[in-house]
Chimera marker file (.cmm) of the C-alpha trace (Angstrom):
<marker_set name="trace">
<marker id="1" x="256.717" y="17.553" z="52.941" r="1" g="1" b="0" radius="0.5"/>
<marker id="2" x="256.145" y="20.545" z="50.855" r="1" g="1" b="0" radius="0.5"/>
<marker id="3" x="259.570" y="20.665" z="49.483" r="1" g="1" b="0" radius="0.5"/>
<marker id="4" x="259.427" y="16.954" z="48.557" r="1" g="1" b="0" radius="0.5"/>
<marker id="5" x="256.318" y="17.557" z="46.674" r="1" g="1" b="0" radius="0.5"/>
<marker id="6" x="257.005" y="20.760" z="44.888" r="1" g="1" b="0" radius="0.5"/>
<marker id="7" x="260.161" y="19.512" z="43.788" r="1" g="1" b="0" radius="0.5"/>
<marker id="8" x="259.023" y="16.316" z="42.431" r="1" g="1" b="0" radius="0.5"/>
<marker id="9" x="261.513" y="14.252" z="44.787" r="1" g="1" b="0" radius="0.5"/>
<marker id="10" x="258.605" y="12.248" z="46.418" r="1" g="1" b="0" radius="0.5"/>
<marker id="11" x="257.400" y="10.898" z="42.995" r="1" g="1" b="0" radius="0.5"/>
<marker id="12" x="261.006" y="10.273" z="41.832" r="1" g="1" b="0" radius="0.5"/>
<marker id="13" x="261.679" y="8.193" z="45.166" r="1" g="1" b="0" radius="0.5"/>
<marker id="14" x="258.676" y="6.337" z="44.990" r="1" g="1" b="0" radius="0.5"/>
<marker id="15" x="258.625" y="5.542" z="41.342" r="1" g="1" b="0" radius="0.5"/>
<marker id="16" x="262.202" y="4.514" z="41.142" r="1" g="1" b="0" radius="0.5"/>
<marker id="17" x="262.692" y="2.767" z="44.451" r="1" g="1" b="0" radius="0.5"/>
<marker id="18" x="259.249" y="1.398" z="44.954" r="1" g="1" b="0" radius="0.5"/>
<marker id="19" x="258.238" y="0.559" z="41.248" r="1" g="1" b="0" radius="0.5"/>
<marker id="20" x="255.076" y="2.666" z="41.782" r="1" g="1" b="0" radius="0.5"/>
<marker id="21" x="251.812" y="1.058" z="41.177" r="1" g="1" b="0" radius="0.5"/>
<marker id="22" x="252.289" y="-2.381" z="41.572" r="1" g="1" b="0" radius="0.5"/>
<marker id="23" x="250.751" y="-4.524" z="44.412" r="1" g="1" b="0" radius="0.5"/>
<marker id="24" x="254.289" y="-5.434" z="45.719" r="1" g="1" b="0" radius="0.5"/>
<marker id="25" x="255.451" y="-1.982" z="46.115" r="1" g="1" b="0" radius="0.5"/>
<marker id="26" x="252.388" y="-0.959" z="47.889" r="1" g="1" b="0" radius="0.5"/>
<marker id="27" x="252.747" y="-3.665" z="50.338" r="1" g="1" b="0" radius="0.5"/>
<marker id="28" x="256.566" y="-2.859" z="50.700" r="1" g="1" b="0" radius="0.5"/>
<marker id="29" x="255.647" y="0.559" z="51.475" r="1" g="1" b="0" radius="0.5"/>
<marker id="30" x="253.197" y="-0.168" z="54.130" r="1" g="1" b="0" radius="0.5"/>
<marker id="31" x="255.720" y="-2.595" z="55.628" r="1" g="1" b="0" radius="0.5"/>
<marker id="32" x="258.365" y="0.190" z="55.368" r="1" g="1" b="0" radius="0.5"/>
<marker id="33" x="255.945" y="2.476" z="57.530" r="1" g="1" b="0" radius="0.5"/>
<marker id="34" x="254.998" y="-0.073" z="60.037" r="1" g="1" b="0" radius="0.5"/>
<marker id="35" x="258.898" y="-0.924" z="60.709" r="1" g="1" b="0" radius="0.5"/>
<marker id="36" x="260.332" y="2.601" z="60.498" r="1" g="1" b="0" radius="0.5"/>
<marker id="37" x="257.363" y="4.057" z="62.822" r="1" g="1" b="0" radius="0.5"/>
<marker id="38" x="257.863" y="1.290" z="65.400" r="1" g="1" b="0" radius="0.5"/>
<marker id="39" x="261.583" y="1.862" z="65.494" r="1" g="1" b="0" radius="0.5"/>
<marker id="40" x="261.343" y="5.563" z="65.584" r="1" g="1" b="0" radius="0.5"/>
<marker id="41" x="259.990" y="5.093" z="68.994" r="1" g="1" b="0" radius="0.5"/>
<marker id="42" x="263.621" y="4.257" z="70.437" r="1" g="1" b="0" radius="0.5"/>
<marker id="43" x="265.142" y="7.308" z="69.080" r="1" g="1" b="0" radius="0.5"/>
<marker id="44" x="262.108" y="9.692" z="69.467" r="1" g="1" b="0" radius="0.5"/>
<marker id="45" x="260.544" y="9.509" z="72.929" r="1" g="1" b="0" radius="0.5"/>
<marker id="46" x="257.805" y="12.161" z="72.215" r="1" g="1" b="0" radius="0.5"/>
<marker id="47" x="254.853" y="10.595" z="70.055" r="1" g="1" b="0" radius="0.5"/>
<marker id="48" x="254.051" y="14.022" z="69.010" r="1" g="1" b="0" radius="0.5"/>
<marker id="49" x="257.418" y="14.458" z="67.573" r="1" g="1" b="0" radius="0.5"/>
<marker id="50" x="257.469" y="11.223" z="65.698" r="1" g="1" b="0" radius="0.5"/>
<marker id="51" x="254.320" y="12.178" z="64.143" r="1" g="1" b="0" radius="0.5"/>
<marker id="52" x="255.545" y="15.620" z="63.314" r="1" g="1" b="0" radius="0.5"/>
<marker id="53" x="258.462" y="14.010" z="61.576" r="1" g="1" b="0" radius="0.5"/>
<marker id="54" x="257.100" y="10.984" z="60.006" r="1" g="1" b="0" radius="0.5"/>
<marker id="55" x="253.536" y="11.712" z="58.917" r="1" g="1" b="0" radius="0.5"/>
<marker id="56" x="254.160" y="14.457" z="56.591" r="1" g="1" b="0" radius="0.5"/>
<marker id="57" x="256.564" y="12.337" z="54.582" r="1" g="1" b="0" radius="0.5"/>
<marker id="58" x="254.136" y="9.409" z="54.627" r="1" g="1" b="0" radius="0.5"/>
<marker id="59" x="251.308" y="11.404" z="53.447" r="1" g="1" b="0" radius="0.5"/>
<marker id="60" x="252.944" y="12.868" z="50.702" r="1" g="1" b="0" radius="0.5"/>
<marker id="61" x="254.471" y="9.441" z="49.328" r="1" g="1" b="0" radius="0.5"/>
<marker id="62" x="251.674" y="7.414" z="49.939" r="1" g="1" b="0" radius="0.5"/>
<marker id="63" x="249.478" y="8.325" z="46.804" r="1" g="1" b="0" radius="0.5"/>
<marker id="64" x="252.311" y="7.937" z="44.352" r="1" g="1" b="0" radius="0.5"/>
<marker id="65" x="252.417" y="4.033" z="45.469" r="1" g="1" b="0" radius="0.5"/>
<marker id="66" x="248.701" y="3.971" z="45.532" r="1" g="1" b="0" radius="0.5"/>
<marker id="67" x="248.444" y="3.722" z="49.218" r="1" g="1" b="0" radius="0.5"/>
<marker id="68" x="245.766" y="5.495" z="51.064" r="1" g="1" b="0" radius="0.5"/>
<marker id="69" x="247.186" y="8.443" z="52.654" r="1" g="1" b="0" radius="0.5"/>
<marker id="70" x="244.914" y="8.525" z="55.627" r="1" g="1" b="0" radius="0.5"/>
<marker id="71" x="245.384" y="4.697" z="56.239" r="1" g="1" b="0" radius="0.5"/>
<marker id="72" x="249.254" y="5.140" z="55.849" r="1" g="1" b="0" radius="0.5"/>
<marker id="73" x="249.122" y="8.041" z="58.625" r="1" g="1" b="0" radius="0.5"/>
<marker id="74" x="246.928" y="5.998" z="60.852" r="1" g="1" b="0" radius="0.5"/>
<marker id="75" x="249.213" y="2.986" z="60.821" r="1" g="1" b="0" radius="0.5"/>
<marker id="76" x="252.446" y="5.201" z="61.480" r="1" g="1" b="0" radius="0.5"/>
<marker id="77" x="250.677" y="6.406" z="64.534" r="1" g="1" b="0" radius="0.5"/>
<marker id="78" x="249.372" y="3.282" z="65.698" r="1" g="1" b="0" radius="0.5"/>
<marker id="79" x="252.609" y="1.602" z="65.034" r="1" g="1" b="0" radius="0.5"/>
<marker id="80" x="254.611" y="3.887" z="67.434" r="1" g="1" b="0" radius="0.5"/>
<marker id="81" x="254.134" y="2.233" z="70.743" r="1" g="1" b="0" radius="0.5"/>
<marker id="82" x="254.238" y="4.639" z="73.835" r="1" g="1" b="0" radius="0.5"/>
<marker id="83" x="255.951" y="2.656" z="76.308" r="1" g="1" b="0" radius="0.5"/>
<marker id="84" x="257.666" y="5.620" z="78.174" r="1" g="1" b="0" radius="0.5"/>
<marker id="85" x="254.384" y="6.414" z="79.697" r="1" g="1" b="0" radius="0.5"/>
<marker id="86" x="255.249" y="3.678" z="82.286" r="1" g="1" b="0" radius="0.5"/>
<marker id="87" x="258.289" y="5.291" z="83.644" r="1" g="1" b="0" radius="0.5"/>
<marker id="88" x="256.329" y="7.119" z="86.242" r="1" g="1" b="0" radius="0.5"/>
<marker id="89" x="253.074" y="6.865" z="88.106" r="1" g="1" b="0" radius="0.5"/>
<marker id="90" x="252.711" y="9.915" z="89.840" r="1" g="1" b="0" radius="0.5"/>
<marker id="91" x="255.057" y="12.991" z="90.013" r="1" g="1" b="0" radius="0.5"/>
<marker id="92" x="258.835" y="11.922" z="89.982" r="1" g="1" b="0" radius="0.5"/>
<marker id="93" x="257.799" y="8.319" z="91.484" r="1" g="1" b="0" radius="0.5"/>
<marker id="94" x="259.865" y="5.939" z="89.345" r="1" g="1" b="0" radius="0.5"/>
<marker id="95" x="258.218" y="2.465" z="88.373" r="1" g="1" b="0" radius="0.5"/>
<marker id="96" x="260.721" y="1.358" z="85.663" r="1" g="1" b="0" radius="0.5"/>
<marker id="97" x="264.153" y="2.603" z="84.316" r="1" g="1" b="0" radius="0.5"/>
<marker id="98" x="264.784" y="3.372" z="80.839" r="1" g="1" b="0" radius="0.5"/>
<marker id="99" x="266.900" y="0.339" z="80.448" r="1" g="1" b="0" radius="0.5"/>
<marker id="100" x="263.990" y="-1.874" z="81.736" r="1" g="1" b="0" radius="0.5"/>
<marker id="101" x="261.607" y="0.018" z="79.209" r="1" g="1" b="0" radius="0.5"/>
<marker id="102" x="264.130" y="-0.597" z="76.451" r="1" g="1" b="0" radius="0.5"/>
<marker id="103" x="264.269" y="-4.351" z="77.157" r="1" g="1" b="0" radius="0.5"/>
<marker id="104" x="260.406" y="-4.672" z="77.256" r="1" g="1" b="0" radius="0.5"/>
<marker id="105" x="260.237" y="-2.829" z="73.951" r="1" g="1" b="0" radius="0.5"/>
<marker id="106" x="262.867" y="-5.192" z="71.990" r="1" g="1" b="0" radius="0.5"/>
<marker id="107" x="261.010" y="-8.432" z="73.634" r="1" g="1" b="0" radius="0.5"/>
<marker id="108" x="257.682" y="-6.974" z="72.252" r="1" g="1" b="0" radius="0.5"/>
<marker id="109" x="258.783" y="-5.587" z="69.059" r="1" g="1" b="0" radius="0.5"/>
<marker id="110" x="258.061" y="-8.726" z="66.953" r="1" g="1" b="0" radius="0.5"/>
<marker id="111" x="254.731" y="-9.240" z="68.547" r="1" g="1" b="0" radius="0.5"/>
<marker id="112" x="253.950" y="-5.483" z="67.910" r="1" g="1" b="0" radius="0.5"/>
<marker id="113" x="254.880" y="-5.330" z="64.207" r="1" g="1" b="0" radius="0.5"/>
<marker id="114" x="253.037" y="-8.537" z="63.449" r="1" g="1" b="0" radius="0.5"/>
<marker id="115" x="249.957" y="-7.369" z="65.092" r="1" g="1" b="0" radius="0.5"/>
<marker id="116" x="250.114" y="-3.942" z="63.106" r="1" g="1" b="0" radius="0.5"/>
<marker id="117" x="250.630" y="-5.982" z="59.740" r="1" g="1" b="0" radius="0.5"/>
<marker id="118" x="247.598" y="-8.021" z="60.618" r="1" g="1" b="0" radius="0.5"/>
<marker id="119" x="245.390" y="-4.893" z="61.485" r="1" g="1" b="0" radius="0.5"/>
<marker id="120" x="246.746" y="-2.828" z="58.465" r="1" g="1" b="0" radius="0.5"/>
<marker id="121" x="246.348" y="-5.367" z="55.790" r="1" g="1" b="0" radius="0.5"/>
<marker id="122" x="243.245" y="-7.505" z="57.092" r="1" g="1" b="0" radius="0.5"/>
<marker id="123" x="241.226" y="-5.881" z="60.041" r="1" g="1" b="0" radius="0.5"/>
<marker id="124" x="241.284" y="-2.171" z="59.279" r="1" g="1" b="0" radius="0.5"/>
<marker id="125" x="240.075" y="-2.439" z="55.780" r="1" g="1" b="0" radius="0.5"/>
<marker id="126" x="237.257" y="-4.501" z="56.826" r="1" g="1" b="0" radius="0.5"/>
<marker id="127" x="236.282" y="-1.923" z="59.439" r="1" g="1" b="0" radius="0.5"/>
<marker id="128" x="236.235" y="0.898" z="56.702" r="1" g="1" b="0" radius="0.5"/>
<marker id="129" x="239.743" y="2.206" z="56.511" r="1" g="1" b="0" radius="0.5"/>
<marker id="130" x="240.945" y="0.977" z="52.882" r="1" g="1" b="0" radius="0.5"/>
<marker id="131" x="244.555" y="0.628" z="52.491" r="1" g="1" b="0" radius="0.5"/>
<marker id="132" x="244.887" y="0.964" z="48.863" r="1" g="1" b="0" radius="0.5"/>
<marker id="133" x="243.685" y="3.853" z="46.454" r="1" g="1" b="0" radius="0.5"/>
<link id1="1" id2="2" r="1" g="1" b="0" radius="0.2"/>
<link id1="2" id2="3" r="1" g="1" b="0" radius="0.2"/>
<link id1="3" id2="4" r="1" g="1" b="0" radius="0.2"/>
<link id1="4" id2="5" r="1" g="1" b="0" radius="0.2"/>
<link id1="5" id2="6" r="1" g="1" b="0" radius="0.2"/>
<link id1="6" id2="7" r="1" g="1" b="0" radius="0.2"/>
<link id1="7" id2="8" r="1" g="1" b="0" radius="0.2"/>
<link id1="8" id2="9" r="1" g="1" b="0" radius="0.2"/>
<link id1="9" id2="10" r="1" g="1" b="0" radius="0.2"/>
<link id1="10" id2="11" r="1" g="1" b="0" radius="0.2"/>
<link id1="11" id2="12" r="1" g="1" b="0" radius="0.2"/>
<link id1="12" id2="13" r="1" g="1" b="0" radius="0.2"/>
<link id1="13" id2="14" r="1" g="1" b="0" radius="0.2"/>
<link id1="14" id2="15" r="1" g="1" b="0" radius="0.2"/>
<link id1="15" id2="16" r="1" g="1" b="0" radius="0.2"/>
<link id1="16" id2="17" r="1" g="1" b="0" radius="0.2"/>
<link id1="17" id2="18" r="1" g="1" b="0" radius="0.2"/>
<link id1="18" id2="19" r="1" g="1" b="0" radius="0.2"/>
<link id1="19" id2="20" r="1" g="1" b="0" radius="0.2"/>
<link id1="20" id2="21" r="1" g="1" b="0" radius="0.2"/>
<link id1="21" id2="22" r="1" g="1" b="0" radius="0.2"/>
<link id1="22" id2="23" r="1" g="1" b="0" radius="0.2"/>
<link id1="23" id2="24" r="1" g="1" b="0" radius="0.2"/>
<link id1="24" id2="25" r="1" g="1" b="0" radius="0.2"/>
<link id1="25" id2="26" r="1" g="1" b="0" radius="0.2"/>
<link id1="26" id2="27" r="1" g="1" b="0" radius="0.2"/>
<link id1="27" id2="28" r="1" g="1" b="0" radius="0.2"/>
<link id1="28" id2="29" r="1" g="1" b="0" radius="0.2"/>
<link id1="29" id2="30" r="1" g="1" b="0" radius="0.2"/>
<link id1="30" id2="31" r="1" g="1" b="0" radius="0.2"/>
<link id1="31" id2="32" r="1" g="1" b="0" radius="0.2"/>
<link id1="32" id2="33" r="1" g="1" b="0" radius="0.2"/>
<link id1="33" id2="34" r="1" g="1" b="0" radius="0.2"/>
<link id1="34" id2="35" r="1" g="1" b="0" radius="0.2"/>
<link id1="35" id2="36" r="1" g="1" b="0" radius="0.2"/>
<link id1="36" id2="37" r="1" g="1" b="0" radius="0.2"/>
<link id1="37" id2="38" r="1" g="1" b="0" radius="0.2"/>
<link id1="38" id2="39" r="1" g="1" b="0" radius="0.2"/>
<link id1="39" id2="40" r="1" g="1" b="0" radius="0.2"/>
<link id1="40" id2="41" r="1" g="1" b="0" radius="0.2"/>
<link id1="41" id2="42" r="1" g="1" b="0" radius="0.2"/>
<link id1="42" id2="43" r="1" g="1" b="0" radius="0.2"/>
<link id1="43" id2="44" r="1" g="1" b="0" radius="0.2"/>
<link id1="44" id2="45" r="1" g="1" b="0" radius="0.2"/>
<link id1="45" id2="46" r="1" g="1" b="0" radius="0.2"/>
<link id1="46" id2="47" r="1" g="1" b="0" radius="0.2"/>
<link id1="47" id2="48" r="1" g="1" b="0" radius="0.2"/>
<link id1="48" id2="49" r="1" g="1" b="0" radius="0.2"/>
<link id1="49" id2="50" r="1" g="1" b="0" radius="0.2"/>
<link id1="50" id2="51" r="1" g="1" b="0" radius="0.2"/>
<link id1="51" id2="52" r="1" g="1" b="0" radius="0.2"/>
<link id1="52" id2="53" r="1" g="1" b="0" radius="0.2"/>
<link id1="53" id2="54" r="1" g="1" b="0" radius="0.2"/>
<link id1="54" id2="55" r="1" g="1" b="0" radius="0.2"/>
<link id1="55" id2="56" r="1" g="1" b="0" radius="0.2"/>
<link id1="56" id2="57" r="1" g="1" b="0" radius="0.2"/>
<link id1="57" id2="58" r="1" g="1" b="0" radius="0.2"/>
<link id1="58" id2="59" r="1" g="1" b="0" radius="0.2"/>
<link id1="59" id2="60" r="1" g="1" b="0" radius="0.2"/>
<link id1="60" id2="61" r="1" g="1" b="0" radius="0.2"/>
<link id1="61" id2="62" r="1" g="1" b="0" radius="0.2"/>
<link id1="62" id2="63" r="1" g="1" b="0" radius="0.2"/>
<link id1="63" id2="64" r="1" g="1" b="0" radius="0.2"/>
<link id1="64" id2="65" r="1" g="1" b="0" radius="0.2"/>
<link id1="65" id2="66" r="1" g="1" b="0" radius="0.2"/>
<link id1="66" id2="67" r="1" g="1" b="0" radius="0.2"/>
<link id1="67" id2="68" r="1" g="1" b="0" radius="0.2"/>
<link id1="68" id2="69" r="1" g="1" b="0" radius="0.2"/>
<link id1="69" id2="70" r="1" g="1" b="0" radius="0.2"/>
<link id1="70" id2="71" r="1" g="1" b="0" radius="0.2"/>
<link id1="71" id2="72" r="1" g="1" b="0" radius="0.2"/>
<link id1="72" id2="73" r="1" g="1" b="0" radius="0.2"/>
<link id1="73" id2="74" r="1" g="1" b="0" radius="0.2"/>
<link id1="74" id2="75" r="1" g="1" b="0" radius="0.2"/>
<link id1="75" id2="76" r="1" g="1" b="0" radius="0.2"/>
<link id1="76" id2="77" r="1" g="1" b="0" radius="0.2"/>
<link id1="77" id2="78" r="1" g="1" b="0" radius="0.2"/>
<link id1="78" id2="79" r="1" g="1" b="0" radius="0.2"/>
<link id1="79" id2="80" r="1" g="1" b="0" radius="0.2"/>
<link id1="80" id2="81" r="1" g="1" b="0" radius="0.2"/>
<link id1="81" id2="82" r="1" g="1" b="0" radius="0.2"/>
<link id1="82" id2="83" r="1" g="1" b="0" radius="0.2"/>
<link id1="83" id2="84" r="1" g="1" b="0" radius="0.2"/>
<link id1="84" id2="85" r="1" g="1" b="0" radius="0.2"/>
<link id1="85" id2="86" r="1" g="1" b="0" radius="0.2"/>
<link id1="86" id2="87" r="1" g="1" b="0" radius="0.2"/>
<link id1="87" id2="88" r="1" g="1" b="0" radius="0.2"/>
<link id1="88" id2="89" r="1" g="1" b="0" radius="0.2"/>
<link id1="89" id2="90" r="1" g="1" b="0" radius="0.2"/>
<link id1="90" id2="91" r="1" g="1" b="0" radius="0.2"/>
<link id1="91" id2="92" r="1" g="1" b="0" radius="0.2"/>
<link id1="92" id2="93" r="1" g="1" b="0" radius="0.2"/>
<link id1="93" id2="94" r="1" g="1" b="0" radius="0.2"/>
<link id1="94" id2="95" r="1" g="1" b="0" radius="0.2"/>
<link id1="95" id2="96" r="1" g="1" b="0" radius="0.2"/>
<link id1="96" id2="97" r="1" g="1" b="0" radius="0.2"/>
<link id1="97" id2="98" r="1" g="1" b="0" radius="0.2"/>
<link id1="98" id2="99" r="1" g="1" b="0" radius="0.2"/>
<link id1="99" id2="100" r="1" g="1" b="0" radius="0.2"/>
<link id1="100" id2="101" r="1" g="1" b="0" radius="0.2"/>
<link id1="101" id2="102" r="1" g="1" b="0" radius="0.2"/>
<link id1="102" id2="103" r="1" g="1" b="0" radius="0.2"/>
<link id1="103" id2="104" r="1" g="1" b="0" radius="0.2"/>
<link id1="104" id2="105" r="1" g="1" b="0" radius="0.2"/>
<link id1="105" id2="106" r="1" g="1" b="0" radius="0.2"/>
<link id1="106" id2="107" r="1" g="1" b="0" radius="0.2"/>
<link id1="107" id2="108" r="1" g="1" b="0" radius="0.2"/>
<link id1="108" id2="109" r="1" g="1" b="0" radius="0.2"/>
<link id1="109" id2="110" r="1" g="1" b="0" radius="0.2"/>
<link id1="110" id2="111" r="1" g="1" b="0" radius="0.2"/>
<link id1="111" id2="112" r="1" g="1" b="0" radius="0.2"/>
<link id1="112" id2="113" r="1" g="1" b="0" radius="0.2"/>
<link id1="113" id2="114" r="1" g="1" b="0" radius="0.2"/>
<link id1="114" id2="115" r="1" g="1" b="0" radius="0.2"/>
<link id1="115" id2="116" r="1" g="1" b="0" radius="0.2"/>
<link id1="116" id2="117" r="1" g="1" b="0" radius="0.2"/>
<link id1="117" id2="118" r="1" g="1" b="0" radius="0.2"/>
<link id1="118" id2="119" r="1" g="1" b="0" radius="0.2"/>
<link id1="119" id2="120" r="1" g="1" b="0" radius="0.2"/>
<link id1="120" id2="121" r="1" g="1" b="0" radius="0.2"/>
<link id1="121" id2="122" r="1" g="1" b="0" radius="0.2"/>
<link id1="122" id2="123" r="1" g="1" b="0" radius="0.2"/>
<link id1="123" id2="124" r="1" g="1" b="0" radius="0.2"/>
<link id1="124" id2="125" r="1" g="1" b="0" radius="0.2"/>
<link id1="125" id2="126" r="1" g="1" b="0" radius="0.2"/>
<link id1="126" id2="127" r="1" g="1" b="0" radius="0.2"/>
<link id1="127" id2="128" r="1" g="1" b="0" radius="0.2"/>
<link id1="128" id2="129" r="1" g="1" b="0" radius="0.2"/>
<link id1="129" id2="130" r="1" g="1" b="0" radius="0.2"/>
<link id1="130" id2="131" r="1" g="1" b="0" radius="0.2"/>
<link id1="131" id2="132" r="1" g="1" b="0" radius="0.2"/>
<link id1="132" id2="133" r="1" g="1" b="0" radius="0.2"/>
</marker_set>
């Protein structure tokens, strides 16, 4: 994230790919955060690792398109659903297989994305987390 910011690459990408500043660009940026963060749980099992990879990039790009970086980080963290925690109850007592958890994830994916969209654009802003700068 430091290199993206200092080199100007973050600003260039935001300005040239998202038409920074427009209402549509801000909404598209938030939708991209939601979809990418939600899909990242399939590739990156650890929630901490997902945050370590995604949050610095999101926080650096958010202000360039007029999105509140705190809200963007919060949305990214909320969008990553932790279904892997249901794989065991106690030490080494399996409950669900990885294939079963993946199937449940794929079934719940649309519902989860729609829920995060609703909360991001309408509920969290009314609770004091403004989405835009």
